[in-house]
C-alpha positions in Angstrom: -17.2 -5.2 5.7 -15.4 -2.3 3.9 -11.7 -2.1 3.0 -10.1 1.2 1.9 -6.9 1.5 -0.1 -4.3 4.0 -0.9 -0.6 4.3 -1.9 2.3 6.6 -1.1 6.0 7.0 -1.2 8.3 8.6 1.5 7.9 12.1 0.1 4.3 11.8 0.9 4.7 10.3 4.4 3.4 13.4 6.4 0.2 13.3 4.4 -0.2 9.6 4.6 0.4 9.4 8.4 -2.0 12.3 8.9 -4.6 10.5 6.9 -4.1 7.2 8.7 -4.3 8.7 12.1 -7.5 10.5 11.3 -8.9 7.3 9.7 -8.2 5.3 12.9 -9.9 7.9 15.0 -13.1 7.8 13.0 -13.8 4.3 11.6 -15.2 1.5 13.6 -14.4 -1.8 11.8 -12.9 -1.1 8.4 -9.4 -1.9 7.2 -7.2 0.2 5.1 -4.6 -1.2 2.8 -1.5 0.9 2.2 0.7 0.1 -0.8 4.1 1.4 0.1 6.1 2.4 -2.9 9.4 2.2 -1.1 11.1 0.7 2.0 11.1 4.0 3.9 7.3 4.2 3.7 6.7 0.6 4.6 9.1 0.8 7.6 7.6 4.1 8.9 4.0 2.8 8.8 4.9 -0.6 10.4 6.7 1.1 13.3 3.6 3.0 14.2 1.4 -0.2 14.6 -1.8 1.3 13.4 -4.6 -1.1 14.3 -6.6 -0.9 11.1 -3.8 -0.8 8.6 -2.5 -3.6 6.3 0.8 -2.9 4.5 1.6 -4.1 1.0 4.5 -3.4 -1.4 4.5 -2.3 -5.0 5.6 -5.9 -5.8 2.4 -7.2 -4.2 0.4 -4.9 -6.4 2.3 -5.8 -9.6 1.7 -9.5 -8.9 -2.0 -8.9 -9.4 -1.6 -6.2 -12.1 1.6 -7.2 -14.0 0.9 -4.6 -16.7 2.1 -2.0 -14.2 5.7 -3.1 -14.6 5.4 -2.1 -18.3 3.4 1.1 -17.6 6.1 2.5 -15.4 8.4 2.7 -18.5 6.0 4.2 -21.0 4.7 7.2 -19.1 5.8 9.9 -16.7 6.0 9.4 -12.9 2.8 11.4 -12.3 1.0 9.5 -15.1 2.2 6.2 -13.5 0.7 7.3 -10.2 -2.6 8.1 -11.9 -2.5 4.6 -13.3 -1.8 3.1 -9.9 -5.0 4.8 -8.7 -7.1 2.8 -11.1 -5.2 -0.4 -10.1 -5.9 -0.2 -6.4 -9.6 -1.1 -6.5 -8.9 -4.1 -8.7 -6.1 -5.1 -6.3 -8.3 -4.8 -3.3 -11.0 -6.9 -4.9 -8.4 -9.7 -5.4 -6.9 -9.4 -1.9 -10.1 -8.9 0.1 -12.6 -11.1 -1.7 -15.0 -11.3 1.3 -15.3 -7.6 1.8 -18.6 -6.1 0.5 -17.0 -2.8 -0.6 -13.5 -1.7 -1.7 -12.8 2.1 -1.6 -9.9 3.9 -3.2 -8.8 7.0 -1.3 -6.0 9.5 -1.9 -3.3 9.7 0.7 -3.9 13.5 1.2 -7.4 13.1 2.5 -8.1 13.9 6.2 -11.0 12.5 8.0 -13.2 14.6 10.3 -16.0 12.0 10.6 -16.7 8.3 9.9 -16.7 7.5 6.2 -18.2 4.1 6.7 -21.7 5.7 7.1 -21.5 7.0 3.6 -21.0 3.5 2.3 -23.4 1.6 4.6 -26.3 4.0 3.7 -26.2 3.0 0.1 -29.1 1.1 -1.4 -28.6 -2.6 -2.3 -28.7 -1.7 -6.0 -25.9 0.9 -5.7 -22.7 -0.6 -7.1 -20.3 2.3 -7.4 -20.1 5.6 -5.4 -18.6 8.7 -6.9 -17.9 12.1 -5.4 -18.6 15.3 -7.4 -16.2 18.2 -7.5 -19.2 20.4 -6.8 -17.7 23.2 -8.9 -19.4 26.6 -8.5 -20.3 28.5 -11.7 -17.1 30.6 -11.4 -15.1 27.4 -11.6 -17.2 25.7 -14.3 -14.3 25.8 -16.8 -12.6 23.2 -14.6 -15.2 20.6 -15.7 -12.7 19.8 -18.5 -10.8 17.8 -15.8 -13.9 15.8 -14.8 -17.2 16.1 -13.1 -16.0 13.7 -10.4 -12.9 13.5 -8.2 -10.8 10.3 -7.9 -9.9 11.0 -4.3 -12.8 8.7 -3.0 -14.3 6.0 -5.2 -16.2 3.0 -3.8 -16.9 -0.2 -5.6 -19.3 -2.9 -4.4 -17.5 -6.3 -4.6 -20.0 -7.9 -7.0 -20.2 -8.5 -10.8 -21.0 -4.9 -11.5 -18.5 -3.2 -9.3 -15.8 -5.6 -10.6 -16.8 -4.9 -14.1 -16.4 -1.1 -13.6 -13.1 -1.5 -11.7 -11.6 -3.7 -14.5 -12.8 -1.3 -17.2 -11.2 1.7 -15.4 -7.9 -0.1 -15.0 -7.8 -1.2 -18.6 -8.6 2.3 -19.9 -5.8 3.8 -17.7 -3.3 1.2 -18.8 -4.2 2.2 -22.4 -4.1 6.0 -21.9 -3.5 8.0 -18.7 -1.8 11.2 -19.7 -1.5 14.3 -17.5 -3.4 16.5 -20.1 -6.8 16.9 -21.6 -7.2 15.2 -24.9 -10.3 13.9 -26.8 -12.5 14.2 -23.7 -10.0 12.4 -21.4 -7.9 13.6 -18.5 -5.5 11.3 -16.6 -7.5 8.7 -14.6 -10.2 11.1 -13.6 -12.3 11.9 -16.7 -13.0 8.1 -17.1 -15.2 8.3 -14.1 -17.9 9.9 -16.2 -18.1 6.7 -18.3 -18.7 4.4 -15.3 -22.5 4.6 -15.7 -22.2 3.2 -19.3 -20.4 0.1 -18.0 -22.7 -1.1 -15.3 -25.9 -0.1 -13.5 -26.0 1.4 -10.0 -23.3 4.1 -10.4 -24.4 6.9 -8.0 -23.1 10.2 -6.9 -22.7 10.8 -3.2 -25.2 13.2 -1.6 -22.7 14.0 1.2 -21.3 17.4 0.4 -18.7 16.8 3.1 -17.3 13.6 1.6 -14.1 14.3 -0.4 -14.7 18.0 -0.3 -11.7 19.9 -1.6 -10.5 23.3 -2.5 -12.5 23.0 -5.8 -15.8 22.8 -3.9 -15.3 25.6 -1.5 -17.0 28.2 -3.7 -20.1 26.1 -3.4 -19.8 26.2 0.4 -22.6 28.4 1.9 -22.4 27.5 5.6 -19.8 26.0 8.0 -20.4 25.4 11.7 -19.0 23.4 14.5 -21.0 21.5 17.1 -20.6 18.5 19.4 -16.9 18.2 18.2 -18.0 17.8 14.6 -17.7 20.2 11.6 -20.7 20.7 9.4 -20.6 22.0 5.8 -23.9 23.1 4.1 -25.7 21.5 7.1 -24.0 18.1 6.6 -21.1 16.5 8.5 -17.6 17.2 7.1 -16.5 13.6 6.6 -13.2 13.9 4.7 -11.4 16.9 3.2 -9.1 16.5 0.3 -5.9 18.6 0.8 -4.6 18.3 -2.8 -1.9 20.7 -3.8 -0.7 21.6 -0.3 2.9 22.6 -0.3 5.2 23.7 2.5 8.7 24.4 3.8 10.1 25.2 7.3 8.7 28.8 7.1 5.3 28.7 5.5 2.6 26.5 3.8 0.8 27.2 0.6 -2.8 25.9 0.8 -3.4 25.5 -2.9 -6.5 27.6 -3.2 -5.4 30.2 -5.8 -6.4 28.1 -8.9 -9.9 28.1 -7.7 -10.2 31.8 -7.0 -11.2 31.2 -3.4 -10.0 33.3 -0.4 -10.2 31.2 2.8 -12.2 32.8 5.7 -10.9 32.7 9.3 -13.7 30.2 10.1 -13.0 27.8 7.3 -9.3 28.1 8.0 -9.7 27.5 11.7 -12.1 24.5 11.4 -10.6 22.8 8.3 -7.1 23.8 7.4 -5.5 24.5 10.8 -6.1 21.0 12.2 -4.5 19.5 9.1 -1.6 21.8 9.1 -0.9 21.0 12.8 -1.1 17.3 11.9 1.3 17.7 9.0 3.8 19.7 11.1 3.6 17.2 13.9 4.3 14.2 11.6 7.0 16.0 9.7 8.7 16.8 13.0 8.3 13.1 14.0 9.9 12.0 10.8 12.8 14.5 11.1 13.5 13.3 14.6 13.5 9.7 13.4 16.0 10.3 10.7 13.7 9.7 7.8 14.5 13.2 6.6 17.4 12.1 4.3 14.8 10.8 1.8 13.1 14.2 1.8 15.9 16.2 0.3 16.0 18.4 3.4 12.5 17.9 4.9 11.1 21.2 6.0 14.0 23.1 4.6 12.6 22.7 1.1 9.3 23.0 -0.6 7.3 19.7 -0.3 5.8 18.1 -2.4 8.6 18.7 -4.9 6.8 21.1 -7.2 8.6 24.3 -8.2 7.2 27.4 -6.5 8.0 30.6 -8.5 8.3 34.1 -7.0 5.0 34.9 -8.8 3.2 32.0 -7.1 4.5 33.2 -3.7 3.3 36.7 -4.3 -0.2 35.6 -5.5 -0.4 33.2 -2.5 0.5 35.9 0.0 -1.9 38.4 -1.5 -4.7 35.9 -1.8 -4.5 34.6 1.7 -3.2 31.3 0.4 0.1 31.4 2.3 0.2 30.7 6.0 3.3 31.0 8.3 4.0 28.2 10.7 4.8 30.7 13.5 1.1 31.7 13.3 -0.1 28.1 13.8 -0.3 26.5 17.2 1.8 23.4 16.4 1.8 20.5 18.9 5.0 18.6 18.1 4.8 16.2 21.1 4.7 13.0 19.1 
């Protein structure tokens, strides 16, 4: 048995609900634990009655990791969220002791295929599964932020997986800053040290698992057949839409930092389905009066990162900005 886990607050509800819906469409038997950071998130997820979802509160998490109540006061909010990432696997191991694997996933993943297969295909001696950024040579300078991405990290629920999960949590409680310093970066750079803690730390061979903007310059081929998307001749399992921002007029894909210009084919097969899902869930939340927590919902840039005029111009010129009017949005939810 496999249990996945993530966390989110109300400002991240469109991403969370898009991920959960795609998860339910693709998995067979796995559970996913959602740690809701506020009442709005908990209420919204419960109302939808997802069949594979278990909901927990931040209080539930702090019961198993009491150090988090201290950490929230000695670091920024983004650094606290990084720390929560490392706490989720340890929490899942405690709450689901009979599950063979626990998997942390970011809430802005979107599933195109079944992720269970990536876990069940592991050898018996594989204890931790990591996913590479797959940086192209033109993006090699980004390795300072880590060879691996924290958006999908799987731990076998045995002595070795637990040892690595505990070490990761302890290191992030000690230091988890949103900057590069002494070979560290947030929660992410620590992943490179996992193989020093226990045997059986492996890198996924599935190019399409936790693929993100950062790996698209290594994409040589993308096709669609039998209702599945294939990247470099492998199924696209989950795409990581980190950095996506939007308002009621347009969406910024978040590709500019990676010097990648999205093609019509990649946009149509990967980005357009996610944007439709985001728009549909945002509309659902607006219609159900959850908008008050969003500071205006689609009337303001979401997530709440400042977008300068320069960013808008670069995004427009680089094909990174898409107008909602050009997207076929199904809002019947």
